[in-house]
N, C-alpha and C positions, 0 to 999 in steps of 0.2 A: 504494500500499499504507499510506495514511495516513502518509507520510514526512514529519515535522514540518519537516525542513530545506526542503521543496519545496512545502509544502501552500499557503502564502499566493500564491506565484507562480503555482502551478497555478489558484488561485481566480481571479486576474486574467485569465488565459488563457481559462478555460472557463465562469466564471459568466455566466449569462444572464438572472438575475432579481434583483429587489431582495432584499436580504439580510434587512432588517427585517421583511418579511412571512413569512418562513420560521422566526422563532425558535422556535415551538412544533411547527411542522410540520403542524398540524391542517388548515388550509385546503388546503394542497398535497395532502395525502393524500386529502382528500374529492374532489379533481377526478380520480381514476383513473376511467377508462371502465369501466362494467360489462361482464361477459361476455356474449357472444350467448347468448340462452336461459338467463340467469342463474337458477340454482336458489336457491330460498329456503334461508336458512341460519339457524342458531343458534349463538351464541358464549357463552362463560363464561370467566372468569379461573379458572385452576387453580393447585395447589401440587403439585409433584412431588418426592418423597423420592429423593435421590441418596445415594451413599456419603459425601458431604461436607456434607449439610444439606438444606434445602428450597428449592427453585427456584420462583419465581413465574414463571408463564407464561400464553399466551393460546391458547385452543383454539377453532376454529370448524369446523363441518362442514355440510353440507346437511341440511335438517330431517327428511328420510326416508331410510331405507336405510343400507347400509354402503359404505364407499368406500376407496379406496387412500389411504393416509396420506402427508403430506409434513411433514417437520421443517424449519423454517427457523432458519438461524443468522444474527442480524442483524449489522450492521456495528459499528464501535467506539462508535457512539452509543446502540446497545442497543435494548431493547424500548420502542416508542414509538408514538404514533397512526399515523405513516406505515406501520409494519410490521403493525399491526392491519388497516389498510385493505388492505395487500397480501394479508394472509391471507385476509380476507374475499373479495377478488376471486378468489383460486385456489379457495376453497371454492365460490364460485358456478359454478366450472367443473366441480365434481363431486368435490372432494377433501377429506379430513379433514385439517385442518391445525393444527399446533402451532408457535408462536413463542415461543422461550425467552428469558428473561433471562440471558445467559451469566455475568454478573456477580454473581449470587446470593450468592456466598460473601461478598461486600463490602458490597452493599446492594441493596434492592429497586428495581425499576423505579418512575419514571424514573431513570436513572443519569447522564443528560447534562442540565444545568440548562437549556440553551436548545435542546434537540433537536440537530438536525444543524448549528445554527449555533454550537454549544459549540466552544471552543477545543480544538484537538487536544491541547495540553499538558494540559488539565484532565482528560481521559479516557484518556490514554495509560497511566497507572498501572493502570487497570482492565484494559487489554488485557495488560498485563505481568504481571498476577497469575494469568494462564492459561498452561497449557503442554500439551505433547503428551499427558501423563498426564490432566490434567483433561479435555481434549478427549475422550479416549477413555472414561474413566469416565462422563462425562456423556452421551456418545452412546448408551452401552449402557442407561443408566438411561431416557433419553427414548425410545428405540425400544421398550423393554419396557413403559413407560407407554402408549404409543400401541396397541400390541398388546392391551392390557387394556381399551380403549374400545369401547363398543357400536357406535360409529359407524365403526369401522375394520374393513376387510374384510382379514382376515389371510391369505386366500388369494392376495392380490395384493402384490407387492413394494411396498417404501416408497421414496419420493423424498425427497431432501434438497437444500437450496439454502444457500448461503452468500454473503454480500455483505463486501467488503472483509476484515477479519480472519476472517470467517466462511469464506473460501475453504479455508484449511488445514483447518478443522474439519470441512467436508463431506468431504475426502479422508479424513481420520481416521475419520469415521463410517462411511463405505463399507468401510474396511479392518477396522474394529471389529466390524461385523455384516454380513459380506459375504453371508450367505444370506438377509437380508431386504432389504438396500438394493439396489435395482435401477436406480436413475437418480441422478445427482448433477450439481448446476449450480453453478458458481461465477461471480460477476459482480464484476469488478474486484477479485478475490481477490489478497491480497498474500502473497508468500513461499510460493508453491506449489512453487518450485524454490530450493533453497539448498545451501549447501556442508555444512550440518550433517548428521551421522548419522542424525537423525530428520526429514530433509526430507520434507515430504508426498508428493513424487513418488515416493519410494523405496517407498511402500505400495502402488503401483499393481498390482504382482504379486499381492497378497493380495485385491484387489477382484473383484467380479462385475457391477459396474455400468457402464451406459453413461453417458457424460459430455458436457456442454456446459460449455466453459470460455470466457468472454467476457471479454476482456483490454482495459483501457483503453489508449488510445494512448500516454499519457504514461508509463504503467508499462511498455509495451513498449519505448519509446524508452530507457528507463534499464536494461532488461535484456532486449534483443531475443533472446538465446539461450534464454530460458526456454520460449518457445512451442515451439521445436524440440526441446528436451528432452522436454517433455510429449508431442508428437506421437509421438516415436520410442519413450518409455516405454509409452504406450497400444498402440501398434502391436506392440510386442514382448510385451505381455500379451494380445494378440489381444482388445482391448476397443474397442469403437466409441467415438469421442471427436470431437466437433466443437469445433474450437479456432480461434477468430477473434479478431482485433484490431479493436475498434469505433473509428470516428471520434468518441471522445468521452473526457472526463477521468475520472479515478478518482473513483468515487461517483456515476456518471450515472444509475444505476437507482432508487434510493429517490425518490420524489417531492418530498421535503422538502429535500433537499441543494441546496446553492448551485451545484452544477454539474450538477444534473438535465437531461437531455437527452431530452425526451419522444419524439422520433422514434426514437433509438437505444434507449430504455428499452422502447418497444413492440415494437421488432424482437427484442430480447432475450427479452422475455416471450413473444412467439410461438413462438420457437425452443424455449423451455423447455416450453411447453404440447405442442408436437409431441414433444418427448423424452419427456414423461410418457405421452402417448398410446401411444407404441411401446413403452415399457419397463415401464410399470405396468399397462396394460390398462384 
């Protein structure tokens, strides 16, 4: 969960590639495999009006037709080339995809000077500028924006995914717009279960979405009970949820991180696509 006290020791354990080559994240992001039978896509930078200002974001969709929408919440390093490439790959699989800059209230993207190689201490204040209220108001604004786009099929449910700090935002999105969000995926999401009265897991009864929750093994080691609480909470709400601990370190999914695990990232990606096919149509 981007725990600054443990971040450097985790890097030593899980890092598999040269840190210097990943500073900007461009090269790594370009190495993502293309979807089978990949659709041609069109992309554009967009600005979305929210109750708190103007959010800069990236939107990409197949070049023809209307498609189910997916809202992506990036990790603490924000909107950057790696997430644009992840969005492109998802669009090639037939989805209209929006990746937002969650820190737009503070600054436009890029918000991490060295991409995923930026020190956590440099970007932590950005994450701390957000809260349960901003998560919810932003979620409503972004879903409404998606529903207004010609590339989005509003007869289909929306999917949403989040990485690292984006995990709790996914859960709040599903609870904020339950009639629109049909699938949620969190990947090494931090803080899904807390002792706070606004803990994301307490919102599960308000949701109508199927979920995929992919947990990093080091996060699970520090909070082994969280997965059990999540499993019970989804079961009590009669919602389908695949909850699994992956043998990889926190941050393993985005291709530009220092702990990227290609094999486990591909597994998580495949499970996400299967969820979307079931839940979004």
